N, C-alpha and C positions, 0 to 999 in steps of 0.2 A: 095298466102301466105297472111295471115291476118296482118293488121297493129298492131304492138305491142303498148300497152299503156305505158309501162315503158321501157326505154332503158337499155342497158347493164351497163352503168355507174351508173345508179340508183341502180341496183341489187348489184353492188360491194359496193356501199355506205351503203346499208342496211346490207350486210354481215359484213362489218367493224364495224358497230354499234352493231350488235348482238354479235360479238366477244368481243367487249369492255364491253358489259353487262355481258357476261359470266365470264370475268376476274375481274369484279367489278370496272372498271374504267370509265364506262359511267355515266355522271352526267347531271342533268337537273336543271334549275332554279339556285338558290343560293347554288350550291355545293351539292345538294341532289342526292344520289345514285339512279340509275334506276334499278328496279328489274323486272318490267313488260315487257313482250315480245312485247306487242302491242305498248308500249311507245318507245321501242328501234327501232321498225320499223318506227314509226312516226318521230323519230329523224333522222334516216338514210335517209328517203325521204326528210325531210326538208333540210338536208345538201346537198343532191343531187340537190335540186331546187336552192340553193344558188350558186352551181358550174355551173349551166346552163344545167344539164342533162335533158333528156327527161322524164319528170314526169308531170302528170296532175296537174292543179292548186289545191290548198287546198280548200276543201268545205267551202263555205261562212257561212252556217248556223251552223257550229260546233264550238261554242266558249264556253270556260269554264266559270263558274260563277266568277272566280277570274279575268279573262281577261276583263270582262265588267264593 
């Protein structure tokens, strides 16, 4: 059996974020609504990391212009 990159807890966290996006309650930054599917996945993975789920670390080279 192959070693999984993402654990089941991470999958549940992303599912929850996708559902919140679908219902229009997922927010990012200062109260901005999230409509992008990719952004919802990123938020779900970020929440999973904070909870200590098995998720690879965030890529270091990927910073937005606003963050720098």
